[in-house]
N, C-alpha and C positions, 0 to 999 in steps of 0.2 A: 482503652479506646481501640476500636478497630482501625486497621490501616485504610487509607483512602483508596488505595490501589492494590490489586493482586496481579501477579505476573506469571505468565506461562510461556516457557521458551518453546519455539517451534522446533521441528526436526531440522530446520535449516539454521545452522549456527549463526547467532547474532540477531535473529528475527524474534520478536516478542509479541504476544497478544497481551494487552493490559486491560483488565476489567476495572472500570471506574465505579466506585461506590457512590450512590446518590442518596440524598436525604429528601424524603417525600412527606408531605402533609396535605391538608385540605387546599392549600394554595397552588400546589404543583410539586416541583422538585428543584433541588439545588445540587450541583456537582462541581468538583474541581477537575477540569480536564487536563491541566498541565501543572506540574510542580517541579521546578528546576532541581531543587535539592534531592528529591526522591528519585527523579529520573536519572540524574548523574550517578546516584548510588547503585542503580541497576545497570549502568553502562551506556545510557543514552546521552549523547552530547548535549550541552546546553546552548550551543551556538546555533540558533536558528536564525536565518537571514531573510527568509521570504515565507509568506503565507499565501497559499492559493486556494481557490475553491471552484467547484464545478457543480452544475445542475444537469441532471440527465433524466431522460424519459425511461420508462420501463423497457427492458431488453437491449439497452445500449451497452456495448462493450467499449471501454476506453483502455487502450494499451495494447500491448505491453511496452512501457516506456522506461527509459533510464537516461542519465546524463553521463557522458564520458569525462575522464580526467582532462583538464585540471578542475572541472566544475562538477565532478561526480556528487550526487546528492544522497544523503540519508533522508528518509521520509517518515513522518509521524502522521498516520492517516486516521481520520475520525469522520463518522457520518453524523450530521446534524439533524437531517430529516430523511426519511425513507430507509432503504436498506440496500446493501450490496453484497455480492460474493467477491471478496478481495483476494487477488491472486499475486503471489510473490514467486519469482523464478531466480534461482542462484546462477549468476553468470560469472562467478569467480573461478577461473580455470584451476587454481590450486586447491579448491575446496573439495572435500569428499562428497559433497552434495551438488556438485556442478551439474547443471542441466535439470535439476529436480525442482519441483514446485510444491507450494503449500497454499491452502485456501482458508479464509476466515469469513464468517458471517458477521457483518457489522451493521448496526442500526440502533433500534430502540433498546437493544441489550447493553448499550453504553460500553462497548469494547472499542479499543483502538489498537492499531498495529504499528510497530516500529520495524523498519528495515534499514540497515546501514548501506553504505555505498557498496556497489557490486551486485545489486539485485535489480531485475526488471520488475515493473509493477503494472498491474491493470485491474480492472474490475468490471463486473456485470451488474448493472442497475436492476434491482428486483421490483422497483416501484416507480411510478411516475413522480417527477419533481424531487428526485433524490439529490440531496445537497451533501457534497463531500468536501471536507476541509483537509488540507495538507500543510504541515509545517516542514520546511526544507532547510537543510544545512548548507546549501550553496545556491546561488541565484541561477535562474534559467538562462542559458546561453544557447541560441539556436545552432551555433556551430558545433556544440557539444552534444546535441540531441541524438539519441539512439533509440532503437526499438527492436522488438521481436514480433513476428507474426503471431497473432493470438491463437491461431489454429494450427501451429506448427505440429505436424504429426509426431516428431521426435519427442515433444514435450508431453503429449497426450493429456492436455488439460481438459477436465470434465466441466465445461461451462454450464451445461444444462440444456434446456430445450430451445431449439431455434424456432422461428427466425430471429436473428440478432440485427441490431442496427449498429453498423461499424463504419467509421469514416473511411474514405478512399485511401488516405495515408496509412491508416492502421491495417487495412486489407493487404497492402503491398509492402509491409515491413519485411526485412530479411528473416530467414530461418536461423535458428541457433547456430547451425553449422557454417553460416555465412558471416557471422559477426566476429569482431576481435574481442575476446573475452577480457575481463578484468584479471589482473595477475594476483 
């Protein structure tokens, strides 16, 4: 029997893209989007404490966001409807890939992305009414909220073609050089 998931590690240590196998017939399709035993086996914690979701219009950029300790979050990100360019930035000062980013196309391709604590996360919605679901390892706490400016020149993230729709808050996030990195 074929595995339900296949895993590809990002160049950023600890970040994974997971392909979900789906089973289709004349009725539609069925898939298993999460399996505690399998995910633990590949190093993804099983302790998720919060599920969030967002709906975005085309060309919306959300992020780059993270939570600071003691409520730092690992995130498992999946697109239910639409598609996104999902971006992960390593903000772990001791990491050999500190300040580097990777991007993943998520949507009807049934891929999900795991990022552990110590990464900033954001995405560009590529379609109207894009629905994104996040499984989080720690609860959201406003006092632990952190972010990076999506267009920080030191990061050089290639988002795509403007104009983008970005919240006032995300437009004014600090640059990488202005944040306290994870250790």
